[in-house]
C-alpha angles and dihedrals in degrees: 000000000000092000093046091055092055130076145065126308096017113153123206087251090059092052093047091052091048091052093047090049091050092052090050089052090049090053090051091050092049094050093046092049090049085058090049090250112139097172093136094045110070097188094048090045091054092048105127108222139112091221105060109176113170097170093109090057091046089053091052090051089049088056090052091049090051091049093050093046091049094045095049100032091110090063093065091075088062095049095097091051090049090052092050089051095046102037109015093152092055099045119119100238094205091057093049125094111274091243090067101036102089093044092047090053091050091046096046090050093057110087094184092058090047091057091048091049092052092052099053124352098194093046089048093058093043100045113016109034100086116213093216093057100033108025096154095046091045091051091048091051091049092051093049096046091045093054110092111239092190140010089242095119093050093045094047090049091058 
């Protein structure tokens, strides 16, 4: 996870997805260890004993899951906005916030914009999403791209 969160051109949405993926993997590990299945842990799997009890490891992973969920709980309120930014053409308009609904309908109805989005997402938001037609979506895109996903720029400067 640490390596995935580092690097150039990482948006906050990329980091959020990496963190969510990591927590899902932790949950899988915990459940497998509770079933005495250490398939993803080579050293534990090779442990030579008739009484394999991996519950203590599963409990430690549960603590890590709790810490991650607590630390990043504030990000959940941004998840819908991240989805609108990442997959605007696949969003269920009725489930979106009312402020986005009309613009999402206009956007999803435009096949030319859909093709442009699929080619290059960042270029799409910079060049093709007109502020006069899609002011709310444009503002959302600007907020997301302006948020630093990593400290890469600061670290590389020093």
